[in-house]
Structures are given as C-alpha cells and as structure tokens.
SEMIDO-865760 format. One line per field, with one value per residue (C-alpha): residue in three letters; chain; residue number from 0; x, z, y. Coordinates in steps of 0.1 Angstrom, whole numbers, plus 5000, padded with zeros to 4 digits. Each point is the difference from the previous one (the first is absolute). Layout:
BEGIN
type <- [ALA	...]
mol <- [A	...]
seq <- [NUM	...]
c1 <- [X	...]
c3 <- [Z	...]
c2 <- [Y	...]
//
This chain:
BEGIN
type <- [MET	PHE	ASP	LYS	MET	ILE	PHE	THR	ALA	THR	LEU	SER	ARG	LYS	GLN	VAL	CYS	LYS	ILE	VAL	LYS	ASP	LEU	HIS	LEU	ILE	PRO	CYS	SER	LYS	GLY	ASP	LYS	THR	TYR	TRP	SER	SER	SER	ASN	TYR	ALA	LEU	LEU	ASP	GLY	ARG	HIS	ALA	VAL	ILE	ASP	SER	SER	GLY	HIS	LEU	LYS	LEU	SER	CYS	SER	ILE	HIS	LYS	LEU	TYR	GLU	GLN	ALA	MET	THR	GLY	ALA	LEU	ASP	ASN	SER	ARG	GLU	CYS	ARG	MET	SER	ASP	ALA	LEU	SER	VAL	ILE	SER	ALA	LEU	PHE	ASP	SER	GLU	GLY	GLY	LEU	ASP	ILE	PRO	LEU	ASP	LYS	LEU	HIS	VAL	ARG	TYR	MET	GLU	ILE	GLY	LEU	SER	PHE	VAL	MET	ALA	HIS	ASN	PRO	LEU	ASP	TYR	ILE	ARG	GLN	MET	ILE	SER	VAL	GLY	GLU	ASP	LYS	ALA	ARG	GLU	MET	PHE	ILE	ASP	TYR	HIS	TYR	GLU	ARG	ASP	ARG	MET	LYS	ILE	THR	ALA	LYS	THR	ARG	ASN	VAL	ARG	LYS	CYS	LEU	LYS	VAL	TYR	ASP	LYS	THR	PHE	GLU	ALA	ALA	ASP	LYS	ASP	ARG	THR	VAL	ASP	ASP	ASN	THR	LEU	ARG	VAL	GLU	THR	GLN	TYR	ARG	ARG	MET	ASN	MET	ARG	LEU	ASP	GLN	LEU	LEU	THR	PRO	GLU	THR	LEU	ASP	LYS	PHE	LEU	PHE	GLN	PHE	TYR	GLN	ASP	TRP	SER	SER	VAL	THR	TRP	ALA	ARG	ASP	VAL	THR	ALA	VAL	LYS	GLY	VAL	LYS	ALA	SER	GLN	LEU	ALA	LYS	ALA	ALA	GLU	LEU	LEU	THR	ILE	GLY	GLU	ASP	ALA	TYR	LEU	GLU	ARG	HIS	ARG	ARG	GLU	TRP	LYS	ALA	GLY	ALA	LEU	SER	ASP	LYS	ALA	TRP	ARG	THR	TYR	ARG	GLU	PHE	ALA	ALA	ASN	TRP	SER	SER	LEU	ARG	SER	MET	PHE	ARG	SER	GLU	ARG	GLY	PRO	LEU	GLU	ALA	GLU	TYR	ASP	ASP	LYS	PHE	MET	ILE	ASN	TYR	VAL	TYR	ALA	LYS	GLU]
mol <- [A	A	A	A	A	A	A	A	A	A	A	A	A	A	A	A	A	A	A	A	A	A	A	A	A	A	A	A	A	A	A	A	A	A	A	A	A	A	A	A	A	A	A	A	A	A	A	A	A	A	A	A	A	A	A	A	A	A	A	A	A	A	A	A	A	A	A	A	A	A	A	A	A	A	A	A	A	A	A	A	A	A	A	A	A	A	A	A	A	A	A	A	A	A	A	A	A	A	A	A	A	A	A	A	A	A	A	A	A	A	A	A	A	A	A	A	A	A	A	A	A	A	A	A	A	A	A	A	A	A	A	A	A	A	A	A	A	A	A	A	A	A	A	A	A	A	A	A	A	A	A	A	A	A	A	A	A	A	A	A	A	A	A	A	A	A	A	A	A	A	A	A	A	A	A	A	A	A	A	A	A	A	A	A	A	A	A	A	A	A	A	A	A	A	A	A	A	A	A	A	A	A	A	A	A	A	A	A	A	A	A	A	A	A	A	A	A	A	A	A	A	A	A	A	A	A	A	A	A	A	A	A	A	A	A	A	A	A	A	A	A	A	A	A	A	A	A	A	A	A	A	A	A	A	A	A	A	A	A	A	A	A	A	A	A	A	A	A	A	A	A	A	A	A	A	A	A	A	A	A	A	A	A	A	A	A	A	A	A	A	A	A	A	A	A	A	A	A	A	A	A	A	A	A	A	A	A	A	A	A	A	A	A]
seq <- [0	1	2	3	4	5	6	7	8	9	10	11	12	13	14	15	16	17	18	19	20	21	22	23	24	25	26	27	28	29	30	31	32	33	34	35	36	37	38	39	40	41	42	43	44	45	46	47	48	49	50	51	52	53	54	55	56	57	58	59	60	61	62	63	64	65	66	67	68	69	70	71	72	73	74	75	76	77	78	79	80	81	82	83	84	85	86	87	88	89	90	91	92	93	94	95	96	97	98	99	100	101	102	103	104	105	106	107	108	109	110	111	112	113	114	115	116	117	118	119	120	121	122	123	124	125	126	127	128	129	130	131	132	133	134	135	136	137	138	139	140	141	142	143	144	145	146	147	148	149	150	151	152	153	154	155	156	157	158	159	160	161	162	163	164	165	166	167	168	169	170	171	172	173	174	175	176	177	178	179	180	181	182	183	184	185	186	187	188	189	190	191	192	193	194	195	196	197	198	199	200	201	202	203	204	205	206	207	208	209	210	211	212	213	214	215	216	217	218	219	220	221	222	223	224	225	226	227	228	229	230	231	232	233	234	235	236	237	238	239	240	241	242	243	244	245	246	247	248	249	250	251	252	253	254	255	256	257	258	259	260	261	262	263	264	265	266	267	268	269	270	271	272	273	274	275	276	277	278	279	280	281	282	283	284	285	286	287	288	289	290	291	292	293	294	295	296	297	298	299	300	301	302	303	304	305	306	307	308	309	310	311	312]
c1 <- [9346	5026	5025	5024	5007	5020	5006	5020	5011	5023	5026	5021	5041	4992	4976	5019	5032	4976	4984	5029	5014	4967	4993	5036	5001	5028	5011	4997	5006	4984	5017	5005	4972	5011	4972	4993	4989	4988	5022	4997	4989	4966	4994	4998	4989	4967	5012	5007	5011	5016	5014	5014	5019	4974	4987	4969	4995	4978	4993	4985	4987	4975	4978	4986	5036	5015	4970	5010	5035	4996	4973	5026	5029	4992	4990	4964	4967	4983	4985	4971	5006	4974	4999	5009	5027	5015	4996	5019	5029	4995	5004	5029	5016	5001	4997	5028	5006	5021	4984	5012	4987	4979	4969	4968	4993	5029	4996	4985	4984	5007	4991	4981	4982	4974	4991	4992	5012	4976	5005	4977	4988	5010	5031	4998	5000	4967	4990	5014	4994	4959	5005	4992	4999	4999	4984	4967	4990	5024	5010	5038	5006	5030	5026	5025	5039	5021	5024	4991	4994	4964	4981	5010	4996	4971	5003	4978	5014	5034	5006	5021	4965	4984	5004	4983	5004	4987	5017	4995	5023	5020	5016	5009	5018	5016	5015	5017	5013	5022	5007	4977	4973	4962	4968	4987	4972	5005	4982	5008	4980	5018	4992	5030	4998	5024	5014	4988	5006	4980	5017	5005	4979	4970	5003	4999	4970	4971	4979	5027	5005	4964	4995	5031	4987	4966	5009	5022	4969	4979	5023	5013	4962	4985	5022	4980	5005	4999	4968	4982	4964	4970	4968	4962	4992	5000	5031	5021	5033	5011	4980	5011	5036	4989	4984	5029	5024	4979	4995	5039	5009	4968	4981	5029	5028	4975	4999	5031	5014	4982	4996	5037	4999	4971	5026	5027	4980	4998	4963	4969	4979	4978	5016	5008	4961	4994	5020	4992	4960	5010	5014	4969	4976	5017	4981	4971	5023	5014	4982	5007	5033	5017	5034	5009	5028	5024	5021	5031	4980	4983	5034	5014	4973	4999	5041	5000	4977	5014	5036	4989	4979	5031	5026	4978	5002]
c3 <- [4164	4970	5010	4974	4967	4971	4985	4960	4990	4976	5011	4990	5010	5026	5013	5000	5017	5031	5002	5000	5025	5024	5000	4998	4968	4988	4967	4981	4968	4983	4968	4983	5017	5033	5023	5037	5028	5038	5020	5035	5007	4987	5025	5029	4972	4991	4965	4972	4965	4968	4977	4961	4981	4982	5032	5003	5037	5017	5034	5023	5043	5022	5005	5032	5015	4988	5021	5030	4998	5001	5028	5026	4973	4997	4966	5011	4979	5024	5019	4984	4973	4992	4959	5011	5016	4970	4977	5025	4994	4962	5001	5018	4978	4976	5011	4984	5038	5015	4980	4969	4978	4975	4987	5004	4965	4989	5019	4986	5027	4988	5031	5034	5031	5024	5026	5037	5036	5029	5032	5000	5034	4984	4979	4965	4988	5012	4977	4973	4998	4997	4973	4963	4979	4995	4985	4993	4959	4991	5033	4996	5015	5025	5000	5029	4989	5008	5004	5034	5027	5013	4976	5016	4964	4977	4966	4968	4967	4992	4962	4978	4986	5034	5007	5031	5034	5032	5030	5038	5021	5038	4998	5038	4987	4973	5020	5022	4964	4997	5033	5011	5026	4992	5026	5002	4982	4973	4965	4970	4969	4969	4959	4978	4967	4978	4963	5004	4979	5021	5000	5038	5004	4979	5027	5033	4984	5025	4978	4988	5036	5008	4972	5017	5032	4995	4978	5029	5022	4976	4996	5037	5016	4976	5012	4995	5035	5002	5019	5016	4981	5017	4978	5008	5014	4965	4980	4986	5009	4962	4997	5035	4989	4965	5016	5021	4968	4987	5032	5002	4964	4984	4967	4976	5014	5011	4962	4987	5026	4989	4960	5002	5022	4975	4970	5014	5006	5038	4996	4984	4979	5024	5028	4981	4990	5039	5011	4968	5011	5038	4993	4975	5024	5033	5000	5007	5028	5012	5028	5012	5013	5024	5005	5026	5009	5025	5024	4983	4968	5024	5014	4970	4985	5029	5009	4958	4994	5036	4985	4965	5013	5018	4977	4966	5018]
c2 <- [9198	4999	4971	4992	5023	5002	5033	5005	5028	5017	5025	5022	4997	5034	4973	4969	5013	5016	4964	4984	5015	5001	4963	4993	4978	4985	4992	4965	4984	4971	4990	5030	5017	5027	5012	5011	4983	5000	4984	4986	5033	4995	4974	5030	5028	4979	5015	4973	5017	4991	5026	4986	5018	5021	5016	4973	5001	4966	5015	4971	5006	4995	5032	4986	4988	5037	5016	4977	5013	5033	4993	4981	4991	4960	4992	4981	4995	4981	5029	5027	5026	5018	5008	5039	4989	4981	5024	5028	4971	4998	5036	5007	4970	5022	5033	5030	5004	4973	4973	4980	5037	4981	5016	4978	5002	4984	4970	4968	4974	4968	4977	5011	4980	5013	4981	5001	4981	4992	4978	4977	4980	4964	4982	5018	4960	5000	5028	4994	4958	5014	5029	4985	5027	5038	5025	5013	5005	4967	4976	4991	4969	4997	4976	4989	5013	4976	5027	5003	4970	4986	5018	5035	5019	4994	5018	5005	4991	5017	4987	5023	5017	5004	5037	5001	4979	4995	4981	4998	4986	4993	5039	4985	4968	5021	5025	4972	4985	5028	5008	5029	5002	5008	4995	4964	4992	5025	4999	5012	5003	5017	5010	4998	5022	4982	5013	5038	5030	5026	5033	5008	5037	4982	4977	5021	5018	4999	4980	4974	4993	4996	4982	4971	5009	4987	4970	4990	5001	4982	4973	4990	5006	4976	4972	4964	4977	4963	4998	4968	4999	4984	4990	4997	4964	4970	5020	4971	4999	5007	5029	5017	4994	5019	5028	5010	4994	5026	5024	4999	5007	5014	4986	5012	4979	4968	5001	5005	4973	4971	5009	4997	4968	4986	5010	4980	4971	4998	5010	4980	5015	4992	5012	5031	5005	4996	5027	5024	4992	5009	5033	5006	4996	5015	5030	4983	4973	5028	5002	4970	5003	5027	5007	5028	5018	4984	5021	5005	5014	5025	5009	5006	5023	5022	5003	5004	5026	5023	4999	5006	5030	5016	4993	5014	5034]
//
C-alpha cells in the first residue's frame, strides 16, 4: 500500500561513498555548493537521491514500484501490493546485506503516500465526477485538479499548511500519459502525508501502521457521492434542493457555505434565515426525503473493501 516515500538521513563518509557507488550518483555544483545527485540511471533503478557536502541524504522512491520491479522487472504501481510486501521492500532497501546499509532508526520519513488501485466496470471518469467529498469525521471537499484533462483527478485542498491530502484519479489515463500501460478502467485512491518528520523505525511499529491503515480505511470508505434525491408528494422544489445539498455535503458544510454567501452579499438576510431554519428543522424533515446508493457507488464500496482487506495484510 505504500507508494512514494521520501527519506532523509545524515551519513558517515563511508556510507556516502557506498551510496554514491550503489546509486550511480554524479558530482554536481550550484554556486559555491557541491553535492552528489542521481543520474539518468535512477529512471531505471527507481531510487532518486541527493547527498549534500555535509552528508545529508534525501532519497525518494516508490516502494510499490520497487516491489513490482523485484517481481517482474518493471517499475509499475498499478497492480496489487500488500503492506507486508511493502515492508519487505523497505527492509531490503536499507539492509546491510545488499541494501544501502542505513539503520532504520537513523532514517526519517518526510513524505509518504498510501494508496490502492482497482479495476472498475466503467470509465473512471464516471466515478470521479460523482465523488463530492471524502473522510468520515471531517469531510474534505474534493476539487478538480486541472493538471489533468477532463476531470480525471479530484483532490482535497493542498495549500501550504495542509499536511494531509487525498486524491482520486484515472490511473489508466495517468499511465498512458507517461507511455505506460495498465488495465483499462483502473481507478486509484491515495492519501498523501506531507512535511512529515517521523523516524522510520517508529513508523514501522505495528501500532503506528495500524493507525495509518485505519485512517485510510475511514477516509476512503466514507466517500460522499452525488445522489438523486426524491421527496414525498407536496414538497416544494426549493425544499428538495436544500435537502439534496444537506444529504450531499452535511449540515456543517451546508451552513458554512451559505454563511459565506450571506457575508459576501450574495444572499439576502431573509434567504440566509430560510437556509438556517431549514437546517435547524432538518432532523424532523429528514424522513420526507430519500437518497439511495447508485450502482457506481455500490460498486466502488465493494471493490474498495475487497482490495483493502487484501492489501492491508
């Protein structure tokens, strides 16, 4: 389940010499600073590294791709990779016998991705367009990432102060865009942890891993989908629209959205009062409306659960 990770460590002179040799690093300079950096060899090897003049290492690699490379010879992260497989790759990566020979307690994780890819019955666009938010406790609204064409990726806010970012995207399109081939209709869900500073040996304890895996499950099993909402006879169209919004984004987000509109002058005092009163009475009004899971949502829930149970082993 681990994908891209960034590690840092402070190396001894002996370790620097070994890693420069093992990773085929080349000497570089920028101004009066000299350092070692990956050559084009990293495109084949899958491990990208920089070591500055003080011996500070920054290593970036996809654990999932390294696993697939060991199995098939190809750097690919579209197939299944269990957590146990990822842990074996990390162990081998830094092992003293055949690895980079860096103790795990000397390494810090600065960035990591946890993700799942699974093949759907329809075009991933159909699922992505219907996903509104993600996360059970604090639902995070998902936005279209315009770096991808035609709504092929949605992502939660990734401003400078946000340390956790969640995204869903069309893996088939992403692979084709990079001249790689994966199965048709492959959807990927992923959580990024940014600006971390956790010792690797602490991350790899069963308790910490369970915590991250459980949070991944909580978030991605709680996707909010756009749904068709129906109502009992006699309900006004304006009430149906308010109910659909409440059922889609929740009461807190509903009130916050219209509060912002009111403060910006886009809503009159009377209209804002109407929204507030409807939300205040929602517990008694809720039974008048019905929202059912659609076939795409149901398929996603089933595929996510099957793949999660397998991958967490």
